C-alpha positions in Angstrom: 195.9 61.5 109.2 192.8 62.7 111.0 190.0 60.3 112.0 186.7 61.0 110.3 184.9 60.0 113.5 185.2 61.3 117.0 187.0 58.7 119.2 185.1 60.0 122.3 181.8 59.2 120.5 183.1 55.8 119.7 184.0 54.9 123.2 181.0 56.6 124.9 178.5 54.5 122.9 177.3 57.3 120.7 178.5 55.8 117.5 176.4 52.9 116.2 177.8 50.0 114.2 177.2 50.5 110.5 178.7 49.5 107.1 181.7 51.8 108.0 182.1 50.9 111.7 182.5 47.5 113.4 183.2 46.7 117.0 185.1 43.5 118.0 185.2 42.4 121.6 188.4 40.4 121.1 191.0 39.3 118.6 189.4 36.7 116.4 191.4 36.9 113.1 188.7 35.2 111.0 186.0 37.8 111.7 188.4 40.7 111.7 190.0 39.7 108.4 186.5 39.4 106.8 185.6 42.9 108.0 188.9 44.4 106.7 188.4 42.7 103.3 184.8 44.0 103.2 186.1 47.5 103.8 188.9 47.1 101.3 186.5 45.9 98.6 184.1 48.8 99.1 182.7 50.2 95.9 182.7 53.7 97.2 186.3 53.4 98.3 185.7 55.0 101.7 186.8 52.1 103.9 185.8 51.9 107.5 186.9 51.4 111.1 187.4 48.2 113.1 187.5 48.9 116.8 189.1 45.9 118.6 188.6 45.4 122.3 185.2 46.9 122.6 182.1 44.9 123.5 179.0 46.0 121.7 175.3 45.7 122.5 172.6 46.6 120.0 175.4 48.1 117.8 176.7 50.5 120.5 180.0 50.3 122.4 179.6 49.0 126.0 
């Protein structure tokens, strides 16, 4: 299955957090599970990406 977003753009800070993309600096199950549930309950049924292990600043990967 192909990603709908370029991984290089994600890691080089070009992709900004949105309702389809969420960066998580570390493994915190509570916040990650909430994000996954939000993506799963999306009315448009398009889901999203959770990128774990990436610090963000102003919505961009650092």
